[in-house]
C-alpha positions in Angstrom: 10.0 14.0 -7.7 7.1 12.6 -9.7 3.4 13.0 -8.7 3.1 9.4 -7.3 6.0 10.0 -4.9 4.6 13.4 -3.9 1.2 11.8 -3.0 2.5 8.6 -1.5 5.8 9.6 0.1 9.1 8.9 -1.4 9.8 5.2 -1.9 11.3 2.9 -4.5 9.0 0.3 -6.2 10.9 -2.6 -4.7 10.1 -1.3 -1.2 6.4 -2.2 -1.7 7.3 -5.8 -1.0 9.0 -4.7 2.2 5.9 -2.7 3.3 3.7 -5.7 2.7 5.9 -8.2 4.4 3.9 -10.6 6.6 0.6 -10.0 4.7 -1.6 -13.0 4.2 -3.6 -12.4 1.1 -6.5 -11.7 0.7 -6.6 -9.0 3.3 -8.9 -6.1 4.3 -7.7 -2.7 3.5 -7.6 -1.5 7.2 -5.6 -4.5 8.2 -3.3 -4.0 5.2 -2.8 -0.3 6.1 -1.9 -1.2 9.7 0.7 -3.8 8.5 2.2 -1.4 6.0 2.4 1.4 8.6 4.1 -1.0 11.0 6.6 -1.9 8.2 7.5 1.7 7.7 5.4 2.7 4.7 5.0 6.5 4.1 1.8 8.0 5.4 0.8 9.0 1.9 1.0 5.4 0.7 -1.0 4.1 3.7 -3.6 6.8 3.0 -3.9 5.6 -0.6 -4.6 2.0 0.7 -7.2 3.3 3.1 -8.9 5.4 0.4 -9.1 2.5 -2.1 -12.5 1.7 -3.6 -12.4 -1.9 -2.3 -12.7 -3.4 1.2 -10.3 -6.2 0.5 -7.2 -6.8 -1.7 -6.7 -10.3 -3.2 -3.0 -9.9 -3.8 -0.2 -7.4 -4.3 -1.1 -6.9 -8.0 -4.6 -5.8 -7.1 -3.1 -3.5 -4.5 -0.9 -1.9 -7.1 -3.7 -1.5 -9.7 -6.3 -0.2 -7.2 -3.9 2.4 -5.7 -2.2 3.4 -8.9 1.3 2.2 -7.8 
């Protein structure tokens, strides 16, 4: 298992879209974390979102770059 999966929980890259289903961008990181948790995202991934150095994400690309996904 690689380091990202160890920190974020085991998930496949295509699942990120599943975890962000129903998100209206831009979105605050706390709201995004809540939606992702509801959609079944691993706790480690939700923690990465909550720990991001921004208050709001403009789109999924920014989410990926800010969280190292």
